[in-house]
Phi, psi and omega in degrees: 000321180295321180295323178295316179297319178295319180296317179295317179297318178296316180299313179295323177297318177296319177298318179298314180298317180296319180292326177294318177300318181295319179298316180296322182303328187243022179264135176250126173239183179295334185240008180205154170230105186057230183279353181271135180245173180299334182265001179297136176263153179305322181297343181268349186299321180301319181282324179294320181253044183299331180275355183242183178251126177256119184245119178248161177290098186293331179297325178289320181295320178295322180285353178086010177260170183279149177295141178253351176207136179233130180249138176246126179237145170293159179304330179281356176105353181290129181286120181265305188216151168241127187242134174251116178288159173277181185257012179295162180296322171256101190295126171255195182255126178264318188212141177233124175257124182278125182251340186254128182292351177289338177287126182228137177293161179296351175258006174090016181256133179214190184292346177266003181279162177251172178298323178299317177300315181300312182299326181292329187259331185230119173292139186269129178269314187206147174236127181245130179265130175243184182301315185244000185209175176234126181255130184247124180251114178285159175291143173049045179215147174273351178280151167214154191233145180238136173247140174287141179297341176298340179280351183267162173301151185311321183289349181253352187291333186246010180271149172253003178291160177298134177256133182268157180305319183292343181275347182270125180296141179302327184277000178299131183269145177290139177260316180229150173228124183228155178231122181249127176246133179251000000 
């Protein structure tokens, strides 16, 4: 009976550890995206994402220049992240675009979130209107969020004028989630 209880406790402990690892794998903070941190160098990506596929622009590597875009895919082919390296001699990470909805910020915002969810968690500093989207920059955050203009009321979809927070519907879904490190 004691051995059975120990086996059950060990099994539950392994499940707990595995679930914690999975949670860490997909958490976004101001200084990290899963296991990658703000200080990660491009040369470290292969080892950090050893269980995944790291795809660099091979034509640039052959030519001896630095990669300008790096894609991370799960072994099954699911696109996880798009990474833009900085231009330093030892390349670090400048920008990370989140492609997988399992990635969630430490405040609970991810690609399945709405504008209402975003407003509850992040005070908005600035909204920038582009041709096809609206980019939202929260206060005191390296994260920024993009909404497709298709999520806006018809009269705002084709404007290049500044769009105000009150004009964006609460149910508008996030299209992109990005993290910029300088």
